[in-house]
C-alpha positions as CSV (number, residue, x, y, z in Angstrom):
1,M,-108.7,32.7,11.8
2,I,-106.9,31.6,8.7
3,E,-103.9,29.3,9.0
4,V,-101.3,30.0,6.3
5,V,-98.6,27.4,5.5
6,R,-95.5,28.2,3.6
7,I,-94.4,25.7,0.9
8,P,-90.9,26.4,-0.5
9,A,-90.6,25.5,-4.2
10,L,-88.0,25.7,-7.0
11,S,-85.0,27.8,-6.0
12,D,-86.7,30.6,-4.0
13,N,-90.5,30.5,-4.5
14,Y,-93.0,30.4,-1.8
15,I,-96.4,28.8,-2.4
16,W,-99.0,29.6,0.2
17,L,-101.6,27.2,1.5
18,A,-104.4,28.9,3.4
19,H,-107.0,27.1,5.5
20,D,-110.1,28.2,7.2
21,A,-110.9,25.8,10.0
22,A,-114.5,26.9,10.4
23,S,-115.5,26.1,6.8
24,G,-112.9,23.5,6.2
25,E,-112.0,25.3,2.9
26,T,-108.4,25.5,1.7
27,I,-106.9,27.6,-1.1
28,V,-103.5,27.6,-2.7
29,V,-101.9,30.8,-3.9
30,D,-99.6,30.7,-6.9
31,P,-98.6,27.0,-7.1
32,A,-95.3,26.8,-9.0
33,V,-95.5,23.0,-8.8
34,A,-98.2,20.6,-7.6
35,E,-96.6,17.7,-5.6
36,P,-95.4,19.5,-2.4
37,V,-98.8,21.4,-2.3
38,L,-100.8,18.1,-2.5
39,E,-98.5,16.5,0.1
40,A,-98.8,19.4,2.5
41,A,-102.6,19.5,2.2
42,E,-102.9,15.7,2.6
43,A,-100.6,15.7,5.6
44,R,-103.0,18.1,7.3
45,G,-106.2,16.4,6.2
46,W,-107.1,19.5,4.2
47,T,-109.0,19.4,0.9
48,I,-108.0,22.1,-1.6
49,S,-111.1,23.9,-2.9
50,A,-109.5,26.7,-5.0
51,I,-106.3,28.1,-6.5
52,W,-105.7,31.8,-6.5
53,N,-103.3,33.1,-9.1
54,T,-101.8,36.6,-9.0
55,H,-100.3,36.5,-12.5
56,W,-99.5,34.2,-15.4
57,H,-95.8,33.5,-14.9
58,P,-95.1,29.7,-15.0
59,D,-93.5,29.8,-11.5
60,H,-96.9,30.9,-10.2
61,T,-99.2,28.7,-12.3
62,G,-97.1,25.6,-13.1
63,G,-99.0,23.5,-10.6
64,N,-102.5,24.6,-11.6
65,A,-103.4,21.7,-13.9
66,A,-102.1,18.9,-11.7
67,I,-103.7,20.2,-8.5
68,K,-107.0,20.8,-10.4
69,D,-106.9,17.2,-11.7
70,A,-106.1,15.8,-8.3
71,T,-108.7,17.8,-6.3
72,G,-111.3,19.1,-8.7
73,C,-110.7,22.6,-7.3
74,S,-111.5,25.8,-9.2
75,V,-108.8,28.1,-10.5
76,I,-109.3,31.9,-10.0
77,A,-107.0,34.1,-12.1
78,P,-106.6,37.7,-13.3
79,A,-109.0,38.5,-16.1
80,A,-106.4,40.5,-18.0
81,E,-104.2,37.4,-18.3
82,A,-106.9,34.9,-19.2
83,A,-105.2,34.0,-22.5
84,K,-102.0,33.0,-20.6
85,I,-103.8,30.9,-17.9
86,P,-105.8,28.3,-19.7
87,T,-106.6,26.4,-16.5
88,A,-108.7,29.4,-15.2
89,D,-112.3,28.8,-14.2
90,R,-113.1,32.2,-12.9
91,L,-111.6,35.5,-14.0
92,V,-111.4,38.4,-11.6
93,A,-110.3,42.0,-11.5
94,E,-110.4,45.2,-9.4
95,G,-113.6,45.4,-7.4
96,D,-114.3,41.6,-7.5
97,T,-114.3,39.5,-4.4
98,V,-113.4,35.9,-3.7
99,K,-114.0,33.9,-0.6
100,L,-112.2,31.5,1.8
101,G,-115.0,30.3,4.0
102,A,-116.5,33.4,5.6
103,F,-113.4,35.5,4.8
104,E,-113.8,37.8,1.8
105,A,-110.8,38.8,-0.3
106,E,-110.9,42.0,-2.3
107,V,-109.1,41.8,-5.7
108,I,-106.8,44.7,-6.3
109,D,-105.3,45.4,-9.7
110,V,-101.5,45.9,-9.3
111,P,-100.1,45.8,-12.9
112,A,-96.4,46.4,-13.7
113,H,-94.6,43.1,-13.1
114,T,-97.1,41.7,-15.5
115,A,-99.8,43.6,-17.4
116,G,-102.7,42.0,-15.5
117,H,-101.1,41.3,-12.1
118,I,-103.6,41.2,-9.1
119,A,-103.4,41.0,-5.4
120,Y,-105.8,39.5,-2.9
121,H,-106.5,41.4,0.3
122,L,-108.5,39.8,3.2
123,P,-109.2,42.7,5.5
124,Q,-110.9,40.6,8.2
125,A,-107.9,38.3,8.5
126,Q,-105.4,41.2,8.0
127,I,-103.7,39.2,5.2
128,A,-102.6,40.2,1.6
129,F,-101.3,37.8,-1.0
130,V,-99.3,40.1,-3.3
131,G,-97.5,37.7,-5.7
132,D,-94.5,39.4,-7.3
133,T,-95.7,43.0,-6.9
134,L,-94.4,43.8,-3.4
135,F,-91.5,42.0,-1.8
136,A,-89.9,42.4,1.6
137,M,-87.8,45.6,1.0
138,G,-88.4,45.3,-2.7
139,C,-90.8,45.3,-5.6
140,G,-91.2,43.2,-8.8
141,R,-89.3,43.9,-12.0
142,L,-91.2,45.9,-14.5
143,F,-91.5,43.2,-17.2
144,E,-94.8,44.3,-18.7
145,G,-95.5,47.7,-17.1
146,T,-94.3,51.1,-16.2
147,P,-92.7,52.9,-13.2
148,A,-95.9,54.9,-12.9
149,Q,-97.9,51.8,-12.5
150,M,-95.6,50.4,-9.8
151,F,-95.5,53.7,-8.0
152,A,-99.3,53.6,-7.9
153,N,-99.2,50.0,-6.6
154,M,-96.8,50.9,-3.8
155,Q,-99.0,53.8,-2.8
156,R,-102.1,51.6,-2.9
157,L,-100.5,48.8,-0.8
158,A,-98.9,51.3,1.6
159,A,-102.5,52.5,2.4
160,L,-103.5,49.1,3.8
161,P,-103.5,48.8,7.6
162,G,-100.0,48.6,9.0
163,E,-100.6,45.2,10.7
164,T,-101.5,43.5,7.4
165,Q,-99.5,40.4,6.9
166,V,-97.9,40.5,3.4
167,Y,-97.4,37.1,1.8
168,C,-95.1,37.6,-1.2
169,A,-93.9,34.8,-3.5
170,H,-90.1,34.8,-3.3
171,E,-87.4,34.7,-0.7
172,Y,-85.6,37.9,-2.0
173,T,-85.3,39.8,1.3
174,Q,-81.5,39.5,1.7
175,S,-80.7,40.7,-1.8
176,N,-83.4,43.4,-1.6
177,G,-82.0,44.6,1.7
178,R,-78.5,44.9,0.4
179,Y,-79.8,47.4,-2.2
180,A,-82.0,49.1,0.3
181,L,-78.9,49.9,2.4
182,V,-77.4,51.7,-0.6
183,A,-80.7,53.4,-1.6
184,E,-81.2,54.8,1.9
185,P,-77.9,54.6,3.7
186,D,-79.1,56.8,6.6
187,N,-82.2,54.7,7.3
188,D,-81.5,53.1,10.6
189,A,-84.6,50.9,10.3
190,I,-83.2,49.2,7.2
191,A,-79.8,48.6,8.9
192,R,-81.6,47.0,11.9
193,R,-83.8,44.9,9.7
194,M,-80.9,43.7,7.7
195,A,-79.0,42.5,10.8
196,E,-82.1,40.4,11.6
197,V,-82.5,39.2,8.1
198,D,-78.8,38.1,7.8
199,A,-79.1,36.2,11.1
200,M,-82.3,34.5,10.0
201,R,-80.9,33.5,6.6
202,A,-77.7,32.2,8.2
203,Q,-80.0,29.8,10.1
204,G,-81.9,28.9,6.9
205,L,-85.1,30.6,8.2
206,P,-87.6,32.4,6.0
207,T,-88.0,36.1,6.2
208,V,-91.6,36.4,5.0
209,P,-94.4,37.2,5.6
210,T,-93.7,40.8,6.2
211,T,-96.1,43.6,7.2
212,I,-97.2,46.8,5.6
213,A,-95.8,48.8,8.5
214,L,-92.4,47.2,8.2
215,E,-92.4,47.9,4.4
216,R,-93.4,51.5,5.0
217,A,-90.3,51.9,7.2
218,T,-87.7,49.9,5.2
219,N,-88.8,49.4,1.6
220,P,-87.1,51.9,-0.8
221,F,-89.8,51.4,-3.5
222,M,-92.7,51.9,-1.2
223,R,-90.9,54.9,0.3
224,A,-90.2,56.4,-3.1
225,T,-91.8,59.9,-3.2
226,S,-92.3,60.2,-6.9
227,V,-92.5,58.1,-10.1
228,E,-89.1,59.3,-11.1
229,Q,-87.5,58.2,-7.9
230,L,-89.1,54.8,-8.1
231,A,-87.9,54.5,-11.7
232,E,-84.4,55.4,-10.7
233,R,-84.4,52.9,-7.8
234,R,-85.8,50.1,-10.0
235,A,-83.2,50.7,-12.7
236,A,-80.5,50.8,-10.1
237,K,-81.7,47.6,-8.4
238,D,-81.9,45.8,-11.8
239,G,-78.1,46.4,-12.2
240,F,-77.2,46.0,-8.6
241,R,-74.6,43.4,-7.7
242,G,-74.1,44.1,-4.0
């Protein structure tokens, strides 16, 4: 199976290092910075063969050039954001596939946070790298897209198998959960999850990855029943100070 290593960066980013032992291949998802990624790979004796970017934001691509220079790896990035990711070697979009050893990742278009945002779903490994589209109990801000796009994204991701491990790019769970409690005050699953999250964060522990099943039960954006409800919840979350 694929081994995934969490690398904290900046204030709340997570960079993901994924390694396939059978092939010896290693990929990096959304490197905000290079140094801790290179150190983590070297410490494990892994050679980085590719970078997978989900979108163009600097806290997801800032390490591309230095990692590429150090390892000679290729950079795979969303085709719709090619102009904003000059380090890209291969551009991909909905329907394309990329590989980590024998594991195939399906590229899914999930625009809204940025106009060309993509996710990578590896069905054999039951893994999805979702960048800033889906968070634990949250979704990305609509910087370049619409509520309708994000609603479609949530429906699309909710349709993945429940056991799928979801690797998002930020530790936002506690703040997302505080809003989720307000959005769905009668949802006991959210209350139970928040008790666990608060305990984990009090110990400095990470709260991701999450799973699709857990998000179906506790994520007010994935649980929105209409575009209008998602739009209302996103606007409310943007102004939430709980």
